[in-house]
C-alpha positions as CSV (number, residue, x, y, z in Angstrom):
1,M,-45.7,-12.8,34.6
2,P,-41.6,-11.5,34.2
3,I,-40.6,-9.1,31.3
4,I,-36.8,-9.9,31.9
5,K,-35.6,-13.1,30.8
6,L,-32.0,-14.8,30.9
7,L,-31.0,-15.1,27.1
8,S,-29.7,-18.5,26.0
9,D,-26.0,-19.1,26.0
10,N,-26.0,-19.7,22.3
11,L,-27.8,-16.1,22.0
12,I,-25.4,-14.8,24.6
13,S,-22.2,-15.9,22.3
14,Q,-23.8,-14.7,18.6
15,I,-24.2,-11.1,20.9
16,A,-20.3,-11.4,21.9
17,A,-19.3,-12.2,18.2
18,G,-20.5,-9.1,17.3
19,E,-17.8,-7.3,19.0
20,V,-15.0,-9.9,18.4
21,V,-15.9,-11.1,14.4
22,E,-16.5,-8.0,12.2
23,R,-15.5,-9.7,9.2
24,P,-13.3,-12.5,8.0
25,A,-10.1,-10.5,8.8
26,S,-11.1,-10.0,12.5
27,V,-11.5,-13.9,12.7
28,L,-7.9,-14.4,11.0
29,K,-6.5,-12.1,13.6
30,E,-7.7,-14.0,16.5
31,L,-6.3,-17.3,14.7
32,L,-3.0,-16.0,14.1
33,E,-2.3,-14.6,17.7
34,N,-4.0,-17.9,19.0
35,S,-1.0,-19.6,17.0
36,L,2.0,-16.9,17.8
37,D,0.7,-17.7,21.5
38,A,1.2,-21.3,21.0
39,G,4.7,-21.0,20.4
40,A,4.4,-21.8,16.2
41,T,7.7,-20.9,14.4
42,E,5.6,-21.6,10.9
43,I,2.2,-20.8,9.9
44,T,0.3,-21.2,7.1
45,V,-2.8,-19.0,5.9
46,S,-5.3,-20.7,3.1
47,L,-8.6,-18.8,2.6
48,V,-11.4,-19.3,0.3
49,E,-13.2,-16.1,-1.5
50,G,-11.6,-13.6,0.8
51,G,-11.9,-15.8,3.7
52,V,-16.1,-15.8,3.6
53,K,-16.1,-19.4,2.4
54,E,-13.0,-20.5,4.3
55,I,-10.0,-19.6,6.3
56,R,-7.7,-22.3,7.7
57,V,-4.6,-21.5,9.7
58,V,-2.1,-24.4,10.1
59,D,0.6,-23.8,12.5
60,N,3.6,-26.0,14.4
61,G,2.8,-24.8,17.6
62,L,2.4,-26.4,21.2
63,G,-1.0,-28.2,19.9
64,M,-4.2,-29.4,22.6
65,E,-4.7,-32.3,24.5
66,D,-7.7,-34.0,24.0
67,S,-9.2,-32.8,26.7
68,D,-8.7,-29.2,25.6
69,L,-10.9,-29.3,22.8
70,P,-14.6,-28.9,24.4
71,L,-13.0,-26.1,26.5
72,A,-11.5,-24.7,23.6
73,L,-15.2,-23.6,22.1
74,R,-16.4,-22.3,25.1
75,R,-16.9,-18.8,26.5
76,H,-14.1,-17.6,29.3
77,A,-12.1,-20.8,28.9
78,T,-8.4,-19.9,28.5
79,S,-5.0,-21.3,29.0
80,K,-3.5,-17.5,29.6
81,I,-4.6,-16.1,32.6
82,A,-6.4,-17.7,35.8
83,S,-6.3,-14.8,38.0
84,L,-7.2,-10.6,38.0
85,D,-3.1,-10.8,38.7
86,D,-2.6,-12.8,35.4
87,L,-4.9,-9.8,33.6
88,E,-3.1,-7.1,34.9
89,N,0.4,-8.4,33.5
90,V,-0.7,-10.0,30.6
91,R,1.5,-10.8,28.2
92,S,-0.1,-13.2,25.6
93,L,-2.0,-12.1,22.6
94,G,-5.0,-13.3,23.8
95,F,-6.5,-13.9,27.5
96,R,-10.7,-13.4,27.3
97,G,-11.3,-16.6,26.0
98,E,-14.1,-15.5,23.9
99,A,-12.7,-15.7,20.6
100,L,-13.2,-19.5,19.5
101,A,-16.3,-19.5,21.1
102,S,-17.5,-16.2,19.2
103,I,-16.3,-17.3,15.9
104,A,-18.2,-21.1,16.3
105,S,-21.6,-19.4,17.3
106,V,-21.5,-17.7,13.6
107,A,-19.6,-20.1,11.6
108,R,-18.9,-24.3,10.7
109,V,-15.4,-24.5,12.5
110,S,-13.1,-27.4,12.9
111,I,-9.9,-27.9,15.1
112,T,-7.1,-31.0,15.0
113,T,-4.5,-30.6,17.0
114,R,-1.7,-32.6,18.6
115,T,1.0,-32.0,21.3
116,A,4.6,-33.6,21.1
117,K,4.1,-36.4,23.7
118,A,1.0,-37.4,22.2
119,H,0.5,-40.7,19.7
120,H,-2.2,-39.2,17.9
121,G,-4.3,-36.3,17.4
122,A,-7.6,-35.4,18.0
123,S,-10.4,-33.1,16.3
124,I,-13.5,-31.3,17.4
125,R,-16.5,-30.0,15.1
126,S,-18.9,-27.1,16.0
127,E,-21.6,-25.7,13.6
128,G,-23.3,-22.6,15.0
129,G,-22.3,-23.2,18.5
130,V,-23.5,-26.9,18.3
131,E,-20.4,-29.0,19.3
132,S,-19.8,-32.6,18.3
133,P,-18.0,-35.3,20.5
134,V,-14.2,-35.6,20.3
135,E,-12.8,-37.9,17.9
136,P,-9.3,-38.7,17.2
137,A,-7.5,-37.8,14.0
138,S,-4.2,-38.4,12.0
139,A,-2.2,-34.9,12.6
140,A,1.4,-33.5,12.6
141,Q,2.0,-31.7,16.0
142,G,0.5,-27.7,16.5
143,S,-3.0,-26.9,15.5
144,T,-5.0,-27.0,12.1
145,I,-8.1,-24.6,12.8
146,T,-11.0,-24.6,9.9
147,V,-13.5,-21.8,9.5
148,N,-16.3,-22.0,6.9
149,D,-19.3,-20.2,5.8
150,L,-19.2,-17.4,8.2
151,Y,-22.6,-16.2,9.5
152,F,-24.3,-19.0,7.7
153,N,-26.5,-18.8,10.7
154,T,-27.1,-14.9,10.7
155,P,-28.2,-13.9,7.2
156,A,-28.8,-10.6,8.6
157,R,-24.9,-10.2,9.4
158,R,-23.7,-11.8,6.2
159,K,-25.5,-8.8,4.2
160,F,-23.0,-6.6,5.5
161,L,-19.9,-8.4,4.2
162,R,-18.5,-7.0,0.9
163,T,-16.9,-8.5,-2.1
164,E,-14.5,-11.0,-2.4
165,A,-12.0,-8.3,-3.4
166,T,-12.6,-5.9,-0.8
167,E,-12.6,-8.9,2.3
168,F,-9.4,-10.4,1.3
169,A,-7.7,-7.0,1.2
170,H,-8.4,-6.7,4.9
171,C,-7.4,-10.2,5.2
172,T,-4.1,-9.5,3.8
173,D,-3.8,-6.2,6.0
174,V,-3.7,-8.2,8.8
175,F,-1.8,-10.6,7.8
176,R,0.9,-8.4,7.1
177,R,0.7,-7.0,10.6
178,I,1.1,-9.8,12.3
179,A,4.3,-10.7,10.1
180,L,5.8,-7.6,10.8
181,V,6.0,-7.9,14.4
182,R,7.2,-11.5,14.4
183,P,9.8,-11.7,12.0
184,D,11.0,-14.9,13.5
185,V,8.2,-16.6,12.6
186,A,7.5,-18.1,8.8
187,F,4.3,-16.9,7.0
188,V,2.7,-18.4,4.0
189,L,-0.7,-16.8,3.1
190,R,-2.9,-18.6,0.1
191,H,-5.7,-17.6,-1.5
192,N,-7.8,-19.7,-3.4
193,G,-5.3,-22.3,-4.0
194,K,-2.7,-19.5,-4.9
195,V,0.3,-18.6,-3.1
196,H,0.4,-15.1,-2.5
197,S,3.0,-14.2,0.3
198,H,5.3,-16.3,1.5
199,F,7.7,-14.5,4.2
200,A,10.7,-16.8,5.5
201,S,12.0,-15.9,9.2
202,A,14.7,-13.3,9.4
203,D,15.5,-10.6,10.9
204,L,13.6,-7.4,11.8
205,T,15.3,-5.4,8.8
206,R,14.7,-8.2,6.1
207,R,11.1,-8.7,7.3
208,V,10.6,-5.0,6.5
209,D,12.0,-4.9,3.5
210,S,9.6,-7.7,2.5
211,L,6.6,-5.9,3.5
212,L,7.5,-2.2,3.0
213,T,9.8,-1.3,0.6
214,S,13.9,-1.1,0.0
215,A,13.3,2.6,-0.2
216,F,11.7,3.3,3.1
217,V,14.5,0.8,5.4
218,A,17.4,2.6,3.3
219,A,16.2,6.0,4.2
220,A,14.7,5.1,7.8
221,R,16.3,6.3,10.9
222,P,16.6,2.9,13.4
223,V,15.4,3.6,16.9
224,D,16.7,2.4,20.3
225,E,15.6,3.9,23.4
226,S,15.0,2.5,26.9
227,T,14.0,4.0,30.1
228,L,12.7,2.7,33.3
229,G,10.0,-0.2,32.8
230,M,10.1,1.1,29.2
231,R,11.9,0.2,25.3
232,I,11.0,1.8,22.0
233,T,12.8,0.1,19.0
234,G,11.9,0.2,15.2
235,F,12.6,2.6,12.2
236,A,11.5,5.9,11.6
237,G,10.6,7.0,8.0
238,S,13.3,9.7,6.7
239,P,11.5,13.3,6.6
240,G,12.4,13.3,3.6
241,E,10.5,10.3,2.5
242,T,6.9,11.6,3.6
243,R,3.5,10.1,2.2
244,T,0.2,12.0,1.7
245,N,-1.2,9.4,3.9
246,R,-1.0,7.1,6.6
247,D,-0.8,3.6,5.3
248,A,2.6,3.0,6.4
249,Q,2.3,3.8,10.3
250,Y,2.7,0.7,12.4
251,L,2.5,0.8,16.0
252,F,2.9,-2.1,18.1
253,V,2.6,-2.4,22.3
254,N,4.1,-5.6,23.9
255,G,3.6,-7.5,20.5
256,R,0.3,-6.1,19.6
257,F,-0.8,-3.9,16.6
258,V,-2.7,-0.8,18.3
259,R,-4.2,2.5,17.4
260,D,-3.2,4.7,20.0
261,K,-4.0,8.5,20.3
262,V,-1.5,9.1,22.8
263,M,1.6,7.2,20.9
264,T,0.5,8.6,17.4
265,H,0.4,12.3,18.7
266,A,4.2,11.5,20.5
267,V,5.1,10.3,17.2
268,R,3.9,13.2,15.3
269,E,5.3,15.6,17.8
270,G,8.7,14.1,17.1
271,Y,8.5,14.9,13.7
272,R,6.9,18.6,13.9
273,D,9.7,20.9,12.9
274,M,10.4,19.0,9.7
275,L,7.0,17.8,8.1
276,H,4.7,20.1,6.3
277,G,1.4,20.0,7.7
278,D,-0.6,17.3,5.5
279,R,2.2,15.3,4.7
280,H,2.9,11.8,6.9
281,P,5.6,9.8,8.1
282,S,6.4,6.1,7.1
283,Y,7.6,4.3,10.4
284,V,7.3,1.3,12.2
285,L,7.7,1.2,16.0
286,F,7.5,-1.7,18.5
287,L,6.9,-0.4,22.6
288,D,7.8,-2.6,25.3
289,I,6.5,-1.8,28.4
290,D,5.7,-3.0,32.0
291,P,2.8,-5.1,31.2
292,S,1.0,-3.7,34.8
293,G,1.6,0.1,33.2
294,V,-0.9,-0.8,30.2
295,D,-4.7,-1.8,30.4
296,V,-5.3,-4.1,27.1
297,N,-8.7,-4.9,28.5
298,V,-10.6,-1.9,26.6
299,H,-12.1,-4.1,23.8
300,P,-12.7,-7.1,22.8
301,A,-10.4,-6.6,19.3
302,K,-7.7,-5.7,21.6
303,T,-6.4,-2.9,19.1
304,E,-7.9,0.0,21.8
305,I,-4.9,-0.1,25.1
306,R,-5.0,2.5,28.0
307,F,-1.6,3.6,29.3
308,R,-1.3,3.8,33.2
309,D,0.6,7.1,32.6
310,S,0.0,8.5,29.7
311,R,2.2,11.6,29.8
312,A,5.2,9.2,30.8
313,V,4.7,7.5,27.4
314,H,4.1,10.1,25.5
315,Q,7.0,12.1,26.4
316,F,9.4,8.9,26.4
317,V,8.5,7.8,22.4
318,F,8.4,11.7,21.3
319,H,12.2,12.1,22.4
320,A,13.1,8.5,21.5
321,L,11.8,9.7,18.0
322,S,13.4,13.2,18.4
323,K,16.9,11.7,19.3
324,A,16.6,9.2,16.3
325,L,15.7,11.8,13.8
326,S,18.0,14.9,15.2
327,A,21.1,12.8,15.4
328,S,20.4,11.5,11.4
329,A,20.2,15.4,10.4
330,D,23.5,16.1,12.3
331,S,25.6,13.5,10.6
332,A,24.2,14.0,7.0
333,P,26.7,16.0,5.0
334,A,25.8,19.4,4.3
335,A,25.7,18.8,0.9
336,H,22.9,17.1,0.9
337,A,21.2,19.7,2.9
338,A,19.2,21.7,0.2
339,P,17.8,18.1,-1.7
340,V,16.0,17.0,1.4
341,L,14.5,20.1,2.1
342,A,12.9,19.9,-1.5
343,E,11.9,16.3,-1.4
344,A,10.2,17.2,1.8
345,R,7.9,20.1,0.1
346,P,4.9,18.7,-0.9
347,A,4.3,17.8,-4.7
348,H,2.0,20.5,-5.3
349,E,4.4,23.2,-4.1
350,A,7.2,22.2,-5.5
351,Y,8.9,24.5,-8.0
352,S,12.1,25.3,-9.3
353,R,14.4,28.2,-8.4
354,A,15.3,29.1,-12.6
355,P,16.4,32.3,-13.3
356,I,13.9,35.4,-12.5
357,Q,13.6,35.8,-16.7
358,S,11.8,32.8,-17.3
359,N,9.8,32.3,-13.7
360,L,8.5,36.1,-13.1
361,G,4.9,35.4,-14.5
362,I,3.6,39.4,-14.9
363,A,-0.1,40.1,-15.3
364,E,-0.8,40.1,-19.1
365,P,-1.1,44.4,-19.2
366,V,2.2,45.1,-17.2
367,A,4.3,42.5,-19.3
368,R,3.2,44.6,-22.8
369,Y,3.8,47.7,-20.9
370,L,7.3,46.5,-20.0
371,S,8.2,45.3,-23.5
372,M,6.8,48.4,-25.4
373,F,8.3,51.2,-22.5
374,S,11.8,48.8,-23.3
375,E,11.3,50.2,-27.2
376,S,10.6,54.1,-26.5
377,R,11.3,54.8,-23.1
378,D,11.5,58.7,-23.5
379,S,8.0,59.2,-25.0
380,A,5.3,60.3,-22.3
381,A,3.2,59.3,-24.5
382,S,4.2,56.2,-26.1
383,P,1.8,53.3,-26.2
384,G,3.4,51.3,-23.6
385,L,3.2,54.2,-20.7
386,A,-0.6,54.1,-22.0
387,A,-0.7,50.6,-21.3
388,A,0.5,50.6,-18.4
389,T,-2.0,53.3,-17.1
390,A,-4.4,51.1,-18.1
391,A,-3.6,48.1,-16.4
392,L,-3.3,50.2,-13.1
393,R,-6.5,52.3,-13.6
394,P,-8.9,49.9,-11.8
395,L,-6.8,50.7,-8.7
396,T,-7.1,54.6,-9.6
397,Q,-10.5,54.3,-10.0
398,G,-11.6,52.8,-7.0
399,S,-9.5,54.9,-5.3
400,A,-11.2,58.0,-6.5
401,A,-14.8,56.4,-5.9
402,G,-14.3,55.5,-2.2
403,D,-13.7,51.6,-3.4
404,N,-10.0,51.0,-1.7
405,P,-10.1,47.2,-1.1
406,R,-8.0,45.9,1.2
407,L,-5.7,43.9,-0.2
408,G,-5.7,46.2,-3.6
409,Y,-5.0,45.1,-7.5
410,A,-3.1,42.5,-8.4
411,V,-0.3,43.9,-10.8
412,A,1.7,40.8,-11.2
413,Q,2.6,37.0,-10.5
414,L,6.1,36.0,-9.4
415,H,7.6,32.2,-10.3
416,G,4.0,31.1,-10.4
417,I,3.6,31.4,-6.6
418,Y,3.1,34.7,-5.4
419,I,0.7,37.5,-6.2
420,L,2.0,41.2,-6.4
421,A,-0.9,43.7,-5.7
422,Q,-1.1,47.2,-5.0
423,N,-2.9,49.1,-2.4
424,A,-3.4,52.3,-1.1
425,E,-0.8,51.9,1.9
426,G,1.9,50.1,-0.2
427,L,2.8,46.5,-1.3
428,V,0.9,43.3,-1.0
429,L,2.4,39.6,-1.5
430,V,0.0,36.8,-1.1
431,D,0.8,33.1,-1.4
432,M,-1.8,32.1,-3.9
433,H,-1.9,28.2,-3.0
434,A,-2.2,29.3,0.7
435,A,-4.8,31.7,0.5
436,H,-7.0,29.9,-2.0
437,E,-6.5,26.6,0.6
438,R,-8.3,28.6,3.3
439,I,-11.2,30.0,0.7
440,V,-11.8,26.3,-0.2
441,Y,-11.4,25.3,3.2
442,E,-14.0,27.9,5.0
443,G,-16.4,27.0,1.7
444,L,-16.4,23.4,2.5
445,K,-17.3,23.6,6.1
446,T,-20.5,26.2,5.2
447,S,-21.7,23.9,2.4
448,L,-21.1,20.3,4.6
449,D,-23.0,22.3,7.7
450,R,-26.0,23.2,5.4
451,H,-25.6,19.3,3.8
452,A,-25.4,21.2,0.5
453,I,-22.0,20.6,-1.1
454,E,-22.3,21.4,-4.7
455,T,-21.1,18.7,-7.2
456,Q,-19.8,18.9,-10.6
457,H,-20.1,16.1,-12.8
458,L,-17.2,15.2,-14.9
459,L,-17.2,15.3,-18.6
460,I,-14.7,12.5,-19.1
461,P,-15.0,10.3,-15.4
462,S,-11.1,10.0,-13.5
463,T,-10.0,6.5,-13.5
464,L,-7.7,5.9,-10.4
465,V,-5.5,2.7,-9.3
466,L,-5.7,2.3,-5.6
467,D,-4.3,0.3,-3.0
468,P,-7.1,-2.3,-2.3
469,L,-7.8,-1.6,1.3
470,D,-8.5,1.8,-0.1
471,V,-10.8,0.6,-2.7
472,A,-12.6,-1.5,0.1
473,T,-12.9,1.8,1.8
474,A,-14.7,3.4,-1.2
475,E,-17.1,0.4,-1.6
476,E,-18.0,0.4,2.0
477,N,-18.5,4.1,2.3
478,F,-20.4,5.3,-0.8
479,E,-23.2,7.2,1.0
480,A,-20.6,9.3,3.2
481,L,-18.8,9.9,-0.1
482,G,-21.9,11.3,-1.8
483,E,-21.9,13.6,1.7
484,L,-19.1,15.3,0.6
485,G,-19.5,15.8,-2.9
486,F,-18.1,12.7,-4.5
487,E,-19.8,10.1,-7.0
488,I,-17.3,6.8,-7.4
489,A,-18.0,3.4,-8.7
490,L,-16.2,0.5,-8.9
491,L,-14.3,-0.6,-11.6
492,S,-12.0,-3.6,-10.0
493,P,-10.7,-4.8,-6.9
494,T,-7.9,-1.9,-7.5
495,T,-9.5,0.4,-9.6
496,I,-12.3,3.1,-9.5
497,T,-13.4,5.8,-11.2
498,V,-14.6,9.3,-10.2
499,R,-17.9,10.7,-11.9
500,A,-18.3,13.8,-9.9
501,L,-16.9,15.9,-7.1
502,P,-17.4,19.2,-5.4
503,S,-17.7,21.8,-7.6
504,M,-15.2,23.9,-5.4
505,L,-12.4,21.0,-6.2
506,A,-13.3,21.2,-9.7
507,G,-9.6,21.7,-10.9
508,G,-8.0,19.9,-8.3
509,D,-5.5,16.8,-8.2
510,I,-8.7,14.6,-8.4
511,G,-6.4,11.7,-7.6
512,E,-4.5,12.5,-4.7
513,M,-7.9,14.4,-3.3
514,V,-9.8,10.9,-3.4
515,R,-6.6,9.1,-1.9
516,A,-6.4,11.7,1.0
517,V,-10.2,11.2,1.6
518,L,-10.3,7.6,1.6
519,R,-7.2,7.4,4.0
520,E,-9.2,9.6,6.6
521,I,-12.2,7.4,6.4
522,R,-10.1,4.3,6.4
523,D,-8.0,5.3,9.4
524,F,-11.0,6.9,11.4
525,G,-14.5,5.4,10.1
526,A,-16.5,8.0,8.1
527,S,-18.8,8.7,11.4
528,R,-15.6,10.0,13.2
529,A,-14.4,11.7,9.6
530,L,-18.0,13.8,9.1
531,T,-18.0,14.8,12.9
532,E,-14.9,15.1,15.5
533,R,-12.5,14.9,12.4
534,R,-14.3,17.0,10.1
535,D,-12.1,19.8,9.9
536,E,-9.3,17.6,9.1
537,L,-11.1,15.9,6.1
538,L,-12.1,19.3,4.5
539,S,-8.4,20.5,5.4
540,S,-7.2,17.8,3.4
541,M,-9.8,18.0,0.7
542,A,-9.3,21.8,0.4
543,C,-5.2,21.3,-0.2
544,H,-5.8,19.1,-3.0
545,G,-8.0,21.2,-4.5
546,A,-6.6,24.6,-4.3
547,V,-5.1,26.1,-7.2
548,R,-1.5,24.9,-7.8
549,A,1.7,26.4,-7.5
550,N,3.2,26.9,-11.1
551,R,-0.2,28.0,-12.5
552,N,-0.1,31.2,-14.6
553,L,-3.1,33.4,-13.4
554,T,-4.8,36.3,-15.7
555,L,-5.0,39.5,-14.2
556,P,-8.9,38.7,-13.3
557,E,-8.3,35.6,-11.8
558,M,-6.2,37.3,-9.3
559,N,-8.1,40.0,-8.7
560,A,-10.8,37.8,-8.1
561,L,-8.9,35.7,-5.6
562,L,-8.0,38.9,-3.6
563,R,-11.7,39.8,-3.5
564,Q,-12.3,36.3,-2.0
565,M,-9.7,36.9,0.4
566,E,-11.6,40.1,1.8
567,E,-14.5,37.7,2.0
568,T,-13.5,34.9,3.9
569,E,-12.8,34.3,7.5
570,R,-9.4,33.5,8.9
571,S,-8.1,34.5,5.4
572,G,-4.8,35.3,6.8
573,Q,-4.1,32.0,7.6
574,C,-4.0,29.1,5.5
575,N,-5.3,26.0,7.3
576,H,-1.9,24.6,8.5
577,G,-1.3,28.2,10.0
578,R,1.0,29.2,7.6
579,P,0.2,33.1,6.7
580,T,-0.9,33.8,3.3
581,W,0.0,37.6,2.5
582,F,2.4,39.9,3.7
583,Q,1.6,44.1,3.4
584,M,4.8,46.0,2.6
585,S,4.0,50.1,3.4
586,L,5.6,52.9,1.3
587,S,8.0,54.1,4.3
588,D,8.8,50.3,4.3
589,L,9.9,50.3,0.7
590,D,11.1,54.0,1.3
591,K,13.7,52.5,4.0
592,L,14.9,49.6,1.3
593,F,15.7,52.2,-1.3
594,M,16.9,54.8,1.3
595,R,14.8,57.5,0.2
596,G,14.3,60.8,1.7
597,R,17.8,60.1,3.4
């Protein structure tokens, strides 16, 4: 008896559904794309219980004939391609003929439709892949597709669905992307009977303004460049309006939202000389390319693509962004240069250039020496001189004992940012945030490799108000967050509480730290974030957990930081490649003051 058996069509459809129908948002994406392919100019979406109970999409598109309805629910039946040549030049959003069949195999689906020429409409129902006969129905031109009780017949899959708020957040994200790429189409989104979003047909500028922010549109740089077979349009956010996350980055290729490494890298390179390493630009960019130059048949979800000449696409996108951003910089008034640079600096490193008298944070013993010495400067045995000698004694004693630390011993803090230290060669200047960032980063890497990140419970848990998608990401990735040392609980669809965090990050900006981690997991998935993107994730955590600028350190704290630097690999540069310290020898100082000439 053969051990290999043919699977039933129903089981094949349910297996295929695993690639197409991940959650209600996946269903909504496929239905919206079908409506757009049908030429709809008005689309209304109604969701019940985050789309788990019901998803209904009503459009005024071309509609379908009675005879089309049974085929609409069959696998690999489509009106959009008929040959390999069509597949290689596809412009429609859908083309595989799998979506409706996959959805119908794991839900209760009904379709009601009418074309402009038909005297009446028609409807069909399917429950778990079992179809009913086509029946006449009253309907306006267009199609209404209703999907009820997702995964009703596959309870194991249904267990993986999250809370109503989480699933609705994902649906909202899909809805916004579709509305963004087609500003000429009017969209309405209802949830549990209430209107959540309503976008009238408009031009791209007004649609972007309604979906992002007025501040983005006001500061954004228009992009419109063409070359042989390619054109890129849209808006590139101002370098002065950067963010700590990537949640305002939209890339579309031939009207399709995509996640593509080639384009993402090209855009990042376009901003390269204008961004600090841990800041992210906002942008909405549309690439139109000859369909034969891009393969959209990479994955059933159709968000992954492959360019036939990725190098040409990369260079085109890179140069288009560089030109748009450079042109705006050249035209900006010179008087605005300083404020823009200040805005581009991360908040945790921002500081004001106040008079030196108020910002020179000198280590306490030396400060006391200066004040005393000013009162009795001609007395060699004054208390001030004794205090100065005591402050510098650790270095003298270390040298006598043969202990000569490479970075020496701290004597002062400058502007709450730099540590001034004295070693045997002369003066050492340390960027305390950059140095501590590297120390924390290397410590996190070592701990994560050993699966032993120490956590510290907060005496008072920190409550954070987040974007619903960030809360959804936290709910879905408790295990991964725990591996990173975070203990998080959900309070509401937009609120979480942080009960514990990695002990190495205690004292850091908890809100920015958690947001950065959630964005990384949300953009790349927990598995990739903890493996191939581990270093980027830990680098971001270290940046938000490192000692902040404008924090006054005591002399022991500064010396402890210097000792940690000496024990840490690659401590000469921070995680973003900036130097952490400089040495000025006594001969360099002599030259500055022209000593010996």
